[in-house]
Backbone as a chain_set.jsonl record, in Angstrom:
{"seq": "MGERVPDFLTIGEAARVLRIGRTKAYAMGQEWRITNGDSGIKVCELGGQLRVPKAWLEEQLEAPVLFVPQPPERAKRNGHTLKPAPTPEAVDPTTAPPPTHEQPKKGASKRQPRKRARVDDNQLTLPFG", "coords": {"N": [[0.823, -1.173, 0.0], [2.151, 1.121, 0.375], [3.391, 1.75, -1.949], [3.846, 3.85, -4.818], [1.241, 4.78, -7.025], [1.305, 3.99, -10.415], [1.479, 6.231, -13.298], [0.229, 5.257, -15.554], [-1.924, 2.604, -15.782], [-2.264, -0.976, -15.982], [-4.729, -2.831, -17.86], [-5.894, -4.766, -16.214], [-5.232, -3.79, -13.628], [-6.624, -1.353, -13.659], [-9.193, -2.372, -13.867], [-9.49, -3.596, -11.366], [-9.384, -1.317, -9.724], [-11.734, -0.072, -10.542], [-13.48, -1.983, -9.795], [-14.513, -3.974, -11.487], [-14.754, -6.77, -13.758], [-11.863, -8.188, -15.412], [-12.164, -8.988, -18.096], [-14.435, -7.527, -18.849], [-13.349, -4.968, -18.582], [-11.416, -4.992, -20.626], [-13.154, -5.2, -22.802], [-14.487, -2.754, -22.576], [-12.352, -1.055, -23.007], [-11.815, -1.645, -25.655], [-14.191, -0.696, -26.699], [-13.822, 2.049, -26.26], [-11.828, 2.551, -28.131], [-13.132, 1.927, -30.534], [-15.286, 3.722, -30.595], [-14.03, 6.103, -30.773], [-13.456, 7.4, -28.358], [-15.912, 8.175, -27.304], [-17.318, 6.539, -25.522], [-16.717, 4.073, -22.96], [-13.644, 2.719, -21.516], [-10.869, 4.753, -21.214], [-8.054, 4.121, -23.122], [-4.576, 3.85, -23.812], [-2.111, 3.091, -26.182], [0.922, 1.877, -25.445], [4.0, 1.075, -26.422], [3.0, -1.234, -27.651], [1.367, -2.232, -25.701], [-1.673, -2.037, -23.874], [-2.718, 0.637, -21.885], [-4.196, 2.352, -19.09], [-4.771, 5.675, -18.369], [-3.964, 7.071, -15.239], [-4.806, 9.614, -14.467], [-7.156, 9.941, -15.969], [-8.78, 7.97, -14.823], [-9.01, 9.009, -12.217], [-10.357, 11.361, -12.788], [-12.812, 10.344, -13.718], [-13.702, 8.957, -11.472], [-13.835, 10.971, -9.678], [-12.149, 11.241, -7.52], [-9.018, 10.683, -5.87], [-6.751, 8.111, -6.979], [-5.435, 6.119, -4.78], [-4.287, 3.665, -4.256], [-3.775, 0.439, -5.769], [-5.922, -2.222, -5.712], [-5.04, -5.525, -4.618], [-4.865, -8.466, -6.683], [-7.463, -10.988, -6.511], [-7.089, -14.019, -4.608], [-6.026, -16.807, -6.409], [-7.9, -19.69, -7.444], [-8.297, -23.267, -7.368], [-9.517, -25.419, -9.995], [-11.7, -26.853, -9.015], [-12.821, -25.176, -7.204], [-11.74, -24.884, -4.671], [-9.612, -22.987, -2.605], [-6.145, -22.369, -3.137], [-3.729, -23.662, -0.981], [-0.723, -23.299, 0.848], [1.661, -25.965, 0.847], [2.053, -28.103, 3.661], [4.852, -27.813, 5.843], [7.439, -30.273, 6.425], [8.027, -30.496, 9.203], [5.724, -29.528, 10.305], [3.799, -31.447, 10.054], [2.23, -33.886, 11.856], [3.011, -37.138, 12.346], [1.528, -38.95, 13.829], [-1.098, -38.122, 13.813], [-1.69, -37.751, 11.182], [-3.528, -38.755, 8.295], [-3.501, -42.107, 6.948], [-1.695, -42.809, 3.911], [-3.395, -43.18, 0.788], [-3.475, -45.736, -1.628], [-4.959, -46.327, -3.775], [-5.69, -45.847, -7.099], [-7.443, -44.355, -9.796], [-8.502, -46.371, -12.564], [-6.796, -46.265, -15.649], [-8.204, -44.515, -18.338], [-10.71, -44.895, -17.381], [-13.799, -43.387, -16.942], [-16.044, -41.09, -15.419], [-18.041, -39.973, -16.761], [-21.035, -40.318, -18.599], [-21.696, -42.107, -21.646], [-22.38, -40.284, -24.637], [-25.613, -39.875, -25.996], [-26.723, -40.796, -29.186], [-28.177, -38.8, -31.758], [-31.525, -39.29, -32.745], [-32.548, -40.399, -35.871], [-35.091, -39.542, -37.991], [-37.219, -40.816, -40.492], [-39.007, -39.088, -41.651], [-37.857, -36.671, -41.335], [-36.418, -33.706, -42.574], [-33.497, -33.422, -44.605], [-30.524, -31.591, -44.68], [-28.8, -29.89, -47.352], [-26.091, -29.631, -46.971], [-23.229, -30.536, -45.007]], "CA": [[0.0, 0.0, 0.0], [3.034, 2.251, 0.417], [3.938, 2.002, -3.276], [3.207, 4.906, -5.597], [0.42, 4.289, -8.13], [1.893, 4.485, -11.663], [0.652, 7.155, -14.081], [-0.531, 4.437, -16.504], [-2.212, 1.304, -15.192], [-2.664, -2.036, -16.904], [-6.183, -3.023, -17.894], [-6.256, -5.52, -15.017], [-5.166, -2.901, -12.477], [-7.742, -0.417, -13.766], [-10.415, -3.135, -13.571], [-9.583, -3.764, -9.914], [-9.726, -0.012, -9.155], [-13.147, 0.166, -10.856], [-14.218, -3.125, -9.252], [-15.182, -4.713, -12.559], [-13.942, -7.876, -14.226], [-10.826, -7.878, -16.395], [-12.723, -9.16, -19.434], [-15.298, -6.366, -19.071], [-12.481, -3.812, -18.762], [-10.864, -5.083, -21.988], [-14.247, -4.89, -23.731], [-14.73, -1.317, -22.507], [-11.209, -0.431, -23.666], [-12.072, -1.81, -27.096], [-15.288, 0.224, -26.996], [-13.207, 3.381, -26.328], [-11.107, 2.666, -29.397], [-14.087, 1.869, -31.65], [-16.14, 4.911, -30.594], [-13.143, 7.278, -30.751], [-13.494, 8.066, -27.066], [-17.25, 8.591, -26.865], [-17.718, 5.729, -24.368], [-15.777, 3.013, -22.605], [-12.503, 3.057, -20.67], [-9.809, 5.363, -22.02], [-6.829, 3.341, -23.2], [-3.484, 4.343, -24.641], [-1.214, 2.004, -26.552], [2.306, 2.238, -25.155], [4.887, -0.052, -26.704], [2.218, -2.429, -27.982], [0.59, -2.627, -24.532], [-2.757, -1.108, -23.543], [-2.64, 1.21, -20.544], [-5.26, 3.293, -18.724], [-4.179, 6.791, -17.629], [-4.456, 7.261, -13.873], [-5.513, 10.902, -14.422], [-8.508, 9.737, -16.501], [-9.532, 7.235, -13.794], [-9.314, 9.923, -11.122], [-11.386, 12.277, -13.287], [-14.084, 9.628, -13.772], [-14.108, 8.597, -10.107], [-13.878, 12.203, -8.898], [-11.394, 10.954, -6.305], [-7.671, 10.213, -6.221], [-6.459, 6.679, -6.904], [-4.357, 6.05, -3.799], [-3.642, 2.356, -4.349], [-4.412, -0.531, -6.663], [-6.202, -3.441, -4.942], [-4.355, -6.744, -5.025], [-5.784, -9.41, -7.33], [-7.954, -12.005, -5.59], [-6.321, -15.26, -4.595], [-6.495, -17.75, -7.435], [-8.476, -20.924, -6.918], [-8.224, -24.445, -8.226], [-10.707, -25.601, -10.834], [-12.844, -27.381, -8.273], [-13.359, -24.144, -6.347], [-11.033, -24.769, -3.401], [-8.481, -22.077, -2.71], [-4.843, -22.997, -3.008], [-3.083, -23.46, 0.305], [0.655, -23.787, 0.769], [1.869, -27.319, 1.364], [2.615, -28.044, 5.011], [6.272, -28.174, 5.942], [7.545, -31.596, 7.063], [7.976, -30.432, 10.665], [4.37, -29.153, 10.715], [2.936, -32.619, 9.952], [2.386, -34.83, 12.961], [2.726, -38.458, 11.763], [0.563, -39.72, 14.619], [-2.456, -37.697, 13.497], [-1.875, -37.669, 9.734], [-4.228, -39.934, 7.768], [-2.61, -42.982, 6.165], [-1.801, -42.541, 2.467], [-4.195, -44.123, 0.015], [-2.74, -46.204, -2.794], [-5.89, -46.619, -4.854], [-5.701, -44.868, -8.178], [-8.443, -44.75, -10.792], [-7.975, -47.066, -13.734], [-6.598, -45.381, -16.789], [-9.274, -44.589, -19.323], [-12.012, -44.966, -16.72], [-14.407, -42.067, -16.892], [-17.325, -41.034, -14.722], [-19.005, -39.404, -17.696], [-21.851, -41.268, -19.352], [-21.549, -41.904, -23.088], [-23.367, -39.398, -25.241], [-26.609, -40.566, -26.81], [-26.764, -40.321, -30.568], [-29.45, -38.228, -32.172], [-32.376, -40.224, -33.461], [-32.862, -39.937, -37.219], [-36.451, -39.874, -38.361], [-37.355, -40.852, -41.941], [-39.805, -37.934, -42.085], [-37.096, -35.475, -41.065], [-35.743, -33.145, -43.741], [-32.059, -33.406, -44.534], [-29.947, -30.377, -45.23], [-27.93, -30.223, -48.466], [-24.683, -29.541, -46.603], [-22.931, -31.185, -43.738]], "C": [[0.874, 1.244, 0.0], [3.618, 2.588, -0.953], [3.134, 3.086, -3.981], [2.428, 4.273, -6.745], [1.021, 4.849, -9.423], [0.919, 5.394, -12.423], [-0.212, 6.428, -15.111], [-0.68, 3.049, -15.914], [-2.51, 0.284, -16.282], [-4.181, -2.136, -16.889], [-6.645, -3.758, -16.637], [-6.244, -4.663, -13.764], [-6.338, -1.919, -12.484], [-9.061, -1.125, -13.438], [-10.585, -3.306, -12.069], [-9.93, -2.447, -9.228], [-11.219, 0.259, -9.348], [-14.069, -0.915, -10.315], [-15.111, -3.774, -10.312], [-14.255, -5.836, -12.986], [-12.95, -7.437, -15.3], [-11.354, -7.982, -17.812], [-13.615, -7.979, -19.792], [-14.448, -5.122, -19.322], [-11.85, -3.822, -20.154], [-11.938, -4.726, -23.021], [-14.528, -3.383, -23.74], [-13.572, -0.52, -23.109], [-11.344, -0.506, -25.172], [-13.186, -0.864, -27.537], [-14.756, 1.657, -27.131], [-12.536, 3.582, -27.677], [-12.072, 2.719, -30.585], [-14.899, 3.158, -31.749], [-15.332, 6.21, -30.593], [-13.302, 8.095, -29.473], [-14.855, 8.53, -26.598], [-17.728, 7.803, -25.649], [-16.667, 4.654, -24.13], [-14.705, 3.507, -21.655], [-11.398, 3.59, -21.563], [-8.556, 4.489, -21.957], [-5.843, 4.034, -24.13], [-2.611, 3.139, -24.968], [0.214, 2.5, -26.371], [3.186, 1.015, -25.387], [4.145, -1.336, -26.991], [1.372, -2.937, -26.825], [-0.497, -1.59, -24.286], [-2.612, -0.659, -22.095], [-3.772, 2.204, -20.347], [-4.61, 4.429, -17.927], [-4.816, 6.955, -16.25], [-5.258, 8.56, -13.775], [-6.942, 10.758, -14.93], [-9.375, 9.007, -15.469], [-9.948, 8.174, -12.662], [-10.396, 10.926, -11.525], [-12.76, 11.617, -13.282], [-14.609, 9.313, -12.374], [-14.335, 9.821, -9.223], [-13.234, 12.006, -7.534], [-10.002, 10.484, -6.722], [-7.573, 8.692, -6.121], [-5.233, 6.547, -6.014], [-3.611, 4.729, -3.823], [-4.427, 1.496, -5.324], [-4.67, -1.791, -5.837], [-5.444, -4.644, -5.503], [-5.348, -7.672, -5.716], [-6.25, -10.45, -6.318], [-7.1, -13.258, -5.685], [-6.911, -16.227, -5.616], [-6.978, -19.033, -6.79], [-8.254, -22.059, -7.902], [-9.511, -24.553, -9.028], [-11.919, -26.077, -10.052], [-13.363, -26.397, -7.233], [-12.677, -24.001, -5.003], [-9.837, -23.849, -3.581], [-7.19, -22.854, -2.501], [-4.254, -22.667, -1.644], [-1.652, -23.955, 0.183], [0.768, -25.173, 1.392], [2.469, -27.231, 2.761], [4.087, -28.444, 4.989], [6.373, -29.501, 6.675], [7.47, -31.543, 8.585], [6.585, -30.084, 11.171], [3.423, -30.35, 10.693], [3.249, -33.563, 11.108], [2.029, -36.212, 12.429], [1.721, -39.273, 12.564], [-0.873, -39.347, 14.299], [-2.73, -37.629, 12.01], [-2.602, -38.91, 9.239], [-3.268, -40.793, 6.95], [-2.777, -42.688, 4.676], [-2.656, -43.597, 1.783], [-3.425, -44.477, -1.246], [-3.656, -46.545, -3.95], [-5.868, -45.486, -5.87], [-6.757, -45.309, -9.181], [-7.779, -45.431, -11.975], [-7.851, -46.087, -14.886], [-7.714, -45.602, -17.795], [-10.655, -44.669, -18.697], [-12.558, -43.552, -16.589], [-15.732, -42.144, -16.167], [-18.428, -40.547, -15.656], [-19.743, -40.511, -18.451], [-21.65, -41.034, -20.84], [-22.692, -41.063, -23.64], [-24.329, -40.194, -26.107], [-26.617, -39.961, -28.204], [-28.157, -39.803, -30.899], [-30.227, -39.258, -32.982], [-32.71, -39.629, -34.825], [-34.248, -40.454, -37.572], [-36.552, -39.846, -39.881], [-38.147, -39.661, -42.461], [-39.056, -36.606, -41.924], [-36.394, -34.998, -42.348], [-34.244, -33.194, -43.551], [-31.562, -32.145, -45.202], [-28.946, -30.73, -46.321], [-26.445, -30.109, -48.141], [-24.459, -30.332, -45.326], [-22.405, -32.495, -43.869]], "O": [[0.393, 2.325, -0.341], [4.277, 3.617, -1.099], [1.928, 3.228, -3.781], [2.907, 3.327, -7.371], [1.228, 6.059, -9.525], [-0.294, 5.337, -12.221], [-1.268, 6.929, -15.497], [0.308, 2.392, -15.585], [-2.955, 0.641, -17.373], [-4.837, -1.586, -16.005], [-7.675, -3.41, -16.058], [-7.135, -4.782, -12.923], [-6.967, -1.682, -11.453], [-9.94, -0.541, -12.805], [-11.694, -3.178, -11.55], [-10.687, -2.441, -8.257], [-11.89, 0.755, -8.442], [-15.292, -0.783, -10.369], [-16.281, -4.076, -10.076], [-13.084, -5.846, -12.609], [-13.167, -6.449, -16.002], [-11.025, -7.146, -18.653], [-13.56, -7.48, -20.916], [-14.786, -4.307, -20.18], [-11.757, -2.775, -20.796], [-11.659, -4.031, -23.998], [-14.778, -2.805, -24.798], [-13.78, 0.563, -23.656], [-11.029, 0.448, -25.882], [-13.127, -0.296, -28.628], [-15.189, 2.397, -28.015], [-12.655, 4.643, -28.291], [-11.851, 3.473, -31.533], [-15.174, 3.638, -32.849], [-15.895, 7.292, -30.429], [-13.283, 9.325, -29.503], [-14.948, 9.22, -25.583], [-18.469, 8.339, -24.825], [-15.839, 4.37, -24.996], [-14.833, 4.577, -21.059], [-11.031, 2.957, -22.553], [-8.065, 4.163, -20.876], [-6.221, 4.704, -25.091], [-2.4, 2.271, -24.122], [0.657, 3.423, -27.054], [3.121, 0.04, -24.638], [4.604, -2.415, -26.619], [0.72, -3.973, -26.953], [-0.267, -0.395, -24.471], [-2.408, -1.475, -21.196], [-4.249, 2.82, -21.3], [-3.964, 4.172, -16.912], [-6.039, 6.974, -16.112], [-6.274, 8.608, -13.082], [-7.852, 11.383, -14.386], [-10.536, 9.357, -15.257], [-11.091, 8.141, -12.205], [-11.244, 11.295, -10.713], [-13.752, 12.235, -12.897], [-15.811, 9.392, -12.122], [-14.945, 9.726, -8.159], [-13.705, 12.531, -6.526], [-9.832, 9.943, -7.815], [-8.228, 8.069, -5.285], [-4.116, 6.833, -6.446], [-2.438, 4.669, -3.456], [-5.577, 1.784, -5.657], [-3.724, -2.375, -5.31], [-5.239, -4.757, -6.711], [-6.533, -7.675, -5.384], [-5.526, -10.765, -5.373], [-6.47, -13.523, -6.709], [-8.123, -16.435, -5.677], [-6.514, -19.413, -5.715], [-8.052, -21.846, -9.097], [-10.482, -23.848, -8.754], [-13.05, -25.736, -10.396], [-14.255, -26.739, -6.456], [-13.001, -23.079, -4.253], [-9.132, -23.923, -4.587], [-7.151, -23.856, -1.787], [-4.284, -21.515, -1.211], [-1.395, -24.934, -0.517], [0.058, -25.504, 2.341], [3.309, -26.369, 3.017], [4.502, -29.303, 4.211], [5.491, -29.834, 7.467], [6.909, -32.448, 9.203], [6.282, -30.316, 12.341], [2.336, -30.273, 11.267], [4.392, -33.978, 11.301], [0.871, -36.454, 12.089], [1.118, -40.201, 12.024], [-1.779, -40.158, 14.488], [-3.881, -37.467, 11.604], [-2.324, -40.012, 9.712], [-2.337, -40.278, 6.332], [-3.874, -42.356, 4.227], [-2.636, -44.768, 2.163], [-2.796, -43.615, -1.86], [-3.194, -47.003, -4.995], [-6.011, -44.314, -5.521], [-6.947, -46.506, -9.395], [-6.647, -45.115, -12.342], [-8.688, -45.203, -15.071], [-8.113, -46.735, -18.064], [-11.662, -44.528, -19.391], [-11.849, -42.636, -16.172], [-16.459, -43.131, -16.279], [-19.613, -40.7, -15.359], [-19.148, -41.5, -18.879], [-21.455, -39.895, -21.266], [-23.823, -41.133, -23.16], [-23.918, -41.077, -26.859], [-26.527, -38.743, -28.363], [-29.167, -40.295, -30.394], [-29.663, -39.993, -33.792], [-33.114, -38.47, -34.912], [-34.533, -41.647, -37.463], [-36.016, -38.931, -40.507], [-37.968, -39.265, -43.613], [-39.551, -35.552, -42.323], [-35.848, -35.803, -43.103], [-33.763, -33.022, -42.43], [-32.136, -31.692, -46.193], [-28.298, -31.773, -46.233], [-25.615, -30.466, -48.977], [-25.409, -30.741, -44.658], [-22.114, -33.146, -42.865]]}, "num_chains": 1, "name": "protein.A"}
């Protein structure tokens, strides 16, 4: 929080300041470019990179940008947050669960096979495909 906010922020940083998603911020930056500045988020291309001027953000927010919020902690695909692995001295072998050696068979899938579409003789066929 003690770091100075740069004069030009990345799209992701600007999105966090505005509390919107990064994808939405990129779309609004593209909107700025397409509409020649009539709407969207003001972006400047610096060295092939898109940047948002801090002065423009402060003008839109009518407040100074004092810091850039940190990105949220990333999560695994199954929705559980990543936690650092315990150090060996932190694991008590008397209370740790025994390791499991069962592994799923290769090629085994929980997904059900897809049903094929039923073809009806009265159904029209398209000339392509």
